[in-house]
C-alpha positions in Angstrom: 218.7 -47.1 3.2 218.7 -47.1 -0.6 218.2 -50.4 -2.3 216.5 -52.0 0.7 213.4 -54.1 0.1 210.4 -52.3 1.3 207.6 -54.5 -0.1 206.1 -57.3 2.0 207.0 -60.9 0.9 204.5 -62.4 -1.5 203.2 -65.0 1.0 202.3 -62.2 3.4 200.4 -60.1 0.9 196.6 -60.3 0.8 195.1 -62.5 -1.9 193.8 -60.6 -4.8 191.5 -61.1 -7.7 190.1 -64.4 -9.1 192.5 -66.6 -7.1 191.3 -65.1 -3.9 187.7 -65.7 -4.8 188.3 -69.3 -5.9 190.2 -70.1 -2.7 187.4 -68.5 -0.6 184.8 -70.5 -2.5 186.7 -73.7 -2.0 186.9 -73.3 1.8 183.2 -72.4 2.0 182.3 -75.6 0.1 184.7 -77.6 2.4 183.0 -76.2 5.5 179.5 -77.0 4.0 180.5 -80.5 3.1 182.1 -81.1 6.5 179.0 -79.9 8.3 176.8 -82.1 6.0 178.9 -85.2 6.8 178.9 -84.5 10.5 175.1 -84.1 10.4 174.8 -87.3 8.5 177.0 -89.1 11.1 174.8 -87.7 13.9 171.7 -89.0 12.2 173.2 -92.4 11.7 174.4 -92.6 15.3 171.0 -91.5 16.5 169.3 -94.2 14.4 171.7 -96.8 15.6 171.1 -95.8 19.2 167.3 -96.1 18.6 167.9 -99.5 17.1 170.1 -100.5 20.0 167.5 -99.4 22.5 164.8 -101.6 20.8 167.1 -104.6 20.6 168.2 -104.4 24.2 164.6 -104.3 25.4 164.3 -108.0 24.4 166.0 -111.1 26.0 169.0 -112.1 23.8 170.9 -115.5 23.9 174.2 -115.8 22.1 176.2 -119.0 21.7 179.9 -118.3 21.7 182.1 -121.0 20.3 185.9 -121.1 20.6 187.5 -123.4 18.1 190.6 -125.5 18.5 193.1 -126.0 15.7 191.7 -127.6 12.5 192.7 -131.2 12.3 192.4 -134.0 9.8 190.7 -137.2 10.8 191.0 -140.7 9.6 188.8 -140.0 6.6 191.2 -137.3 5.5 188.5 -134.6 5.9 189.5 -131.5 7.9 187.4 -131.0 11.0 187.2 -128.8 14.1 186.0 -129.2 17.6 184.8 -126.5 20.0 187.5 -126.0 22.6 185.3 -123.5 24.5 181.5 -123.1 24.8 179.8 -120.1 26.3 176.1 -119.3 26.5 175.5 -115.6 27.0 172.1 -114.5 28.2 171.1 -110.9 28.3 168.0 -110.1 30.4 166.8 -106.5 30.3 164.3 -107.0 33.1 167.2 -108.0 35.4 169.6 -105.5 33.8 172.0 -108.4 33.9 174.0 -110.6 31.5 174.9 -114.2 32.5 177.7 -116.1 30.9 177.4 -119.8 31.3 180.4 -122.0 30.6 179.6 -125.5 29.2 182.6 -127.8 30.0 183.9 -129.4 26.7 183.8 -132.8 28.3 180.2 -132.6 29.3 178.3 -135.8 28.5 175.3 -135.1 26.3 173.0 -136.7 23.7 174.0 -135.8 20.2 171.2 -136.4 17.7 172.1 -139.3 15.6 175.4 -140.0 17.4 174.3 -141.1 20.9 176.0 -140.1 24.1 179.2 -138.0 23.4 181.3 -135.2 24.7 179.6 -131.9 23.7 182.7 -130.7 22.0 182.2 -133.4 19.3 178.9 -131.8 18.2 180.7 -129.4 15.9 183.0 -132.1 14.5 180.0 -134.3 13.6 177.4 -131.7 12.6 178.9 -128.2 12.6 177.0 -125.3 14.1 173.5 -126.7 13.5 174.1 -129.8 15.6 176.0 -127.7 18.2 173.1 -125.3 18.5 170.5 -128.1 18.7 172.5 -129.8 21.4 172.9 -126.7 23.5 169.3 -125.7 23.2 168.2 -129.2 24.3 170.7 -129.1 27.2 169.7 -125.7 28.6 166.1 -125.6 27.5 166.7 -122.1 26.1 166.8 -120.9 22.4 169.9 -119.7 20.8 169.2 -116.5 19.0 172.6 -115.7 17.6 176.1 -117.2 17.6 179.7 -116.0 17.4 182.6 -118.3 16.4 186.2 -117.3 17.4 189.4 -119.1 16.5 192.8 -118.9 18.3 194.1 -116.3 15.8 191.3 -113.9 16.6 191.7 -114.3 20.3 195.5 -113.6 20.2 195.0 -110.5 18.0 192.3 -109.1 20.3 194.5 -109.5 23.3 197.4 -107.8 21.6 195.0 -105.0 20.4 194.4 -103.9 24.0 198.1 -104.1 24.9 197.8 -107.4 26.7 195.9 -108.4 29.8 197.2 -108.3 33.4 196.4 -111.6 35.2 197.7 -113.6 38.2 199.1 -116.9 36.8 198.3 -119.2 39.7 200.9 -121.9 39.1 203.9 -122.9 36.9 202.4 -124.0 33.6 204.6 -126.2 31.4 203.0 -128.5 28.9 203.5 -129.7 25.2 201.1 -131.5 23.0 202.6 -131.6 19.5 199.5 -133.3 18.0 197.3 -130.4 19.2 199.9 -127.8 18.4 199.9 -126.8 22.0 203.0 -125.4 23.7 202.6 -123.8 27.1 205.4 -122.3 29.2 204.2 -119.8 31.8 205.8 -118.7 35.1 203.6 -118.1 38.2 202.8 -114.6 39.4 201.0 -111.4 38.4 202.0 -110.3 34.9 200.7 -108.8 31.6 200.1 -111.5 29.0 200.3 -110.8 25.3 198.1 -112.7 22.9 200.3 -115.8 22.6 200.8 -116.1 26.3 197.1 -115.4 27.0 196.1 -118.3 24.7 198.5 -120.6 26.6 196.9 -119.5 29.9 193.3 -120.2 28.9 194.1 -123.5 27.2 196.1 -125.1 30.1 194.2 -127.9 31.8 196.8 -130.1 33.5 195.1 -129.7 36.9 193.4 -132.2 39.3 190.0 -130.9 38.1 191.2 -130.7 34.5 188.8 -128.7 32.2 186.8 -127.4 35.2 189.8 -125.4 36.5 190.6 -124.3 32.9 187.0 -123.0 32.5 187.4 -121.0 35.7 190.7 -119.5 34.4 188.9 -118.6 31.1 186.2 -116.8 33.1 188.8 -114.8 35.1 190.6 -113.9 32.0 187.5 -112.8 30.1 186.6 -110.6 33.1 190.1 -109.0 33.0 189.9 -108.6 29.2 186.5 -106.9 29.5 188.1 -104.5 32.0 190.8 -103.6 29.5 188.3 -103.1 26.7 186.3 -100.7 28.9 189.3 -98.4 29.4 188.5 -96.8 26.1 188.3 -97.4 22.4 190.5 -95.2 20.2 189.8 -94.9 16.5 192.8 -97.0 15.8 191.6 -99.8 18.1 188.1 -99.6 16.6 189.3 -100.0 13.1 191.6 -102.9 14.1 188.7 -104.6 15.9 186.6 -104.3 12.7 189.5 -105.8 10.7 189.9 -108.7 13.2 186.2 -109.4 13.2 185.9 -109.5 9.4 189.0 -111.7 9.1 188.4 -114.2 11.8 184.9 -114.1 13.4 181.9 -116.2 12.3 178.6 -114.7 13.3 175.1 -114.1 12.3 174.7 -111.0 14.4 173.5 -108.0 12.3 175.3 -104.7 12.2 172.6 -103.2 14.4 172.9 -105.9 17.0 176.7 -105.6 17.1 176.3 -101.8 17.7 173.6 -102.5 20.4 175.9 -105.0 22.2 178.8 -102.5 22.1 176.5 -99.9 23.5 175.3 -102.3 26.2 178.9 -103.2 27.1 179.9 -99.6 27.6 177.2 -99.1 30.2 177.5 -102.4 32.1 179.0 -102.4 35.5 181.0 -105.6 35.1 181.0 -106.3 38.8 177.3 -105.8 39.2 175.6 -106.6 35.9 177.8 -109.5 34.7 178.0 -113.0 36.1 180.0 -116.1 35.2 178.8 -119.6 36.0 180.0 -123.1 35.1 177.3 -125.6 34.6 177.4 -127.8 37.7 178.2 -131.5 37.6 180.7 -134.1 38.7 183.4 -136.2 37.1 182.4 -139.5 35.6 185.6 -141.3 34.4 187.1 -138.7 31.9 183.7 -137.0 31.4 181.8 -134.2 33.1 178.3 -135.5 34.1 175.9 -132.6 34.5 173.5 -132.3 37.3 170.2 -131.5 35.6 168.5 -130.1 38.7 171.5 -127.9 39.5 171.8 -126.7 35.9 168.1 -125.8 36.0 168.6 -123.9 39.3 171.5 -121.7 38.0 169.6 -121.0 34.8 166.3 -120.2 36.6 166.9 -116.4 36.8 167.6 -116.3 33.1 164.9 -118.8 32.0 162.9 -116.2 30.1 163.0 -117.6 26.6 162.0 -114.4 24.9 158.9 -116.1 23.3 157.1 -113.7 21.0 160.1 -111.3 20.6 161.4 -110.1 17.3 164.3 -112.5 17.5 162.0 -115.5 17.9 159.7 -114.4 15.1 162.8 -114.3 12.8 163.4 -118.1 13.3 
């Protein structure tokens, strides 16, 4: 077989000389750096878990505000109202988190403004007045707050691929002044972000906002179930992007990590409860029953006095 190639191709020959030594040295350094980074990540995760454990040993109250579209009043100054108000109370002694819905039409005393709907507190005095009003109403301190607008809500729902929900009735409503366009068919279906927002904002019912609040609770429970199915790296980075872009909060990074850790270990059916503050209709308002409100709050009425959170105030 004269003339046939008998040598092995160059890419199959063993590396020789200085190039081989350099390549071997490079891979050794790469392995060392990779191990060092992994060790550092483990240390950070361990530290965060230790911080999470300490935070979750204390009662924690979070005021969650959902904002409507920004509007311009008669003075020409842009303003916003709270379309949704949730008071979230974590009680480690009970191993339970309670989510209390405050109907937006609840009649309350706003300091300096008299008796008003509670959703006007943010329009008149921003977060400080809203916080003061909620604390006076519930007799519990607000430790932290989270503000969410419609854009964040829609993106979060789309992030998990939509939420399956049973739409209880035909929903068709338009309010151009509020930028509200709702068109949903009844039946069980998976709602994307836009449709989900329509579902939680619809209130053309005999009980008005009270029925809407119940729908919001059902939807949040379903959304929590979707979130618990697993967080991929892509979803995690997208959630961080959404939170940085849209969310208003005074939660620290450690507290956010702690809450995420708590969420992953909660049994939603056992450790999470939803309650609407009880009351009755009074004209176009929701008049709260003080004794009934105190009764439903009673299991969560540990204020956390003397905790780290209270000492920060």
